[in-house]
C-alpha positions, 0 to 999 in steps of 0.5 A: 662779636658783630660785624655791622657795615654796609651790607649788614645793617642792623634792623632800622628803628625808625626814630628821625628817617622814614626813608632809611638808614644813611651814614657819612654825615649828621643827619635823620638817617644817620641818627636812626643807623646810630640809634639802630646799631647802639640798640642792638648792642647795648639795649634801646633804653641806654641806646636813646642815652647815647645815639646822638652821641654816636651820630656826631662822633661816630657815624657821621664820620663813617665813609660814604663808601664802604664801613665796617664797625663790630660790637666790640668797638661799639662796646668800647664807645660805650663805656668811655662815654658812660664813663666820662 
């Protein structure tokens, strides 16, 4: 299990935000964070299908200060979403 937080971010996959990753709102930085997190956990192909939902449902709600999410939590979200 991996733990992601402000101090342990995944590799930035640049799709929307060339200036970097962000969280706590719905925008280009949070979309890139969602894509980067999902890619690290479930692979790029699947991440491309779900990162917009993950942005709105999860990353946009991360507190502006410290936050933490685990790979297991991301997998759980993905499995629930995939089975909807």
